[in-house]
Structures are given as structure tokens and as C-alpha cells.
C-alpha positions in Angstrom: 26.6 -9.5 -15.0 25.9 -6.6 -17.4 23.4 -8.8 -19.4 21.5 -9.6 -16.2 21.3 -5.9 -15.3 20.0 -5.0 -18.8 17.4 -7.7 -18.6 16.3 -6.6 -15.1 16.0 -3.0 -16.4 14.0 -4.0 -19.4 11.8 -6.2 -17.4 11.0 -3.3 -15.1 10.1 -1.2 -18.1 7.8 -3.9 -19.4 6.1 -4.2 -16.1 5.6 -0.4 -15.9 4.2 -0.5 -19.5 1.8 -3.3 -18.5 0.5 -1.1 -15.7 0.2 1.9 -18.0 -1.7 -0.2 -20.5 -4.1 -1.5 -17.8 -4.8 2.0 -16.5 -5.3 3.5 -20.0 -7.6 0.6 -20.8 -9.8 1.5 -17.8 -9.7 5.1 -18.8 -10.6 4.3 -22.4 -13.6 2.3 -21.2 -14.9 5.2 -19.1 -14.3 7.8 -21.9 -16.0 5.5 -24.5 -19.1 5.6 -22.3 -18.9 9.4 -22.0 -18.4 9.8 -25.7 -21.4 7.6 -26.4 -23.5 9.9 -24.1 -22.1 13.1 -25.7 -20.3 14.1 -22.5 -16.8 13.9 -23.8 -15.3 14.7 -27.2 -14.1 11.9 -29.4 -10.6 13.3 -29.9 -9.9 12.6 -26.2 -10.8 8.9 -26.8 -8.6 8.8 -29.9 -5.7 10.4 -28.0 -6.0 7.7 -25.3 -6.1 5.0 -28.0 -3.0 6.5 -29.7 -1.2 6.6 -26.3 -2.1 2.9 -25.8 -0.8 2.0 -29.2 2.5 3.8 -28.5 3.0 2.0 -25.3 2.2 -1.3 -26.9 4.9 -0.6 -29.5 7.5 0.4 -26.8 6.6 -2.8 -24.9 7.1 -4.9 -28.0 10.5 -3.3 -28.5 11.5 -4.0 -24.9 10.5 -7.6 -25.2 12.6 -7.9 -28.3 15.5 -6.3 -26.5 15.2 -8.8 -23.7 15.3 -11.7 -26.2 18.3 -10.1 -28.0 20.1 -9.6 -24.7 19.5 -13.2 -23.6 20.8 -14.4 -27.0 24.0 -12.3 -26.5 24.4 -13.6 -23.0 24.1 -17.2 -24.3 26.6 -16.5 -27.1 29.1 -14.9 -24.7 29.0 -18.0 -22.5 29.7 -20.3 -25.5 32.8 -18.4 -26.5 36.1 -19.8 -25.2 37.7 -17.5 -22.7 40.5 -16.5 -25.2 37.9 -15.3 -27.6 36.3 -13.1 -25.0 39.7 -11.6 -24.3 40.2 -10.9 -28.0 36.9 -9.5 -29.3 38.1 -9.7 -32.9 38.0 -13.5 -32.6 34.2 -13.5 -32.0 33.4 -13.8 -35.7 32.5 -17.1 -37.2 35.4 -17.0 -39.7 38.0 -17.0 -37.0 39.2 -20.5 -36.5 40.6 -21.8 -33.2 44.2 -21.7 -34.5 44.0 -18.1 -35.8 42.7 -16.7 -32.5 45.7 -15.5 -30.6 45.9 -12.8 -28.0 48.7 -10.4 -29.1 
């Protein structure tokens, strides 16, 4: 359940970042035209491009977090119920006979 909530939250962030990138892209296009005509300073355009790059980076991190969370979710479903009850048995060196709930 926790994994699903994390994935939903990250997916919402990715969706918001997609919207931000689309809006900034439109603004960059308009500012580029204004810079070309000398009506807007170039630093404003560069600031928008930096902001876009930052959001792209955050979006990439969130996509990676979704993949990591899905992997953790899959791994937790593969563990026997006794291993979930005893987190120390989650390692690969713990054999089935050595996993005992104390």
C-alpha cells in the first residue's frame, strides 16, 4: 500500500513537471523572439532555460524513484511472509533455515 502511494505521489509530481516544462517552453519561444528583436535582455532567456533544465533534472530523478519504488514493491512481494516479519532475513545471504522469527 505504501509503495502505491509513493508511486502515485511521484507520478503527480512528474505530471506537474511536464506541465511546467510545457509552459516554460512556450515562454522561451516568446522570449527568444523578443530577444532577437532587442526587446528583452538575453539573461531572461537564459534564466528560463536554466529553470527548464532544473525541472528536467527533477523529473528524471522522480522517474528513477518510481522505477526504484516499483522494484522494491516487486521484491517485497517475492519475499516469504516470514522474511517480511523479520527484516534481517531480507538479505541474500540468509538461507531459508536460518530465517527464524525470535
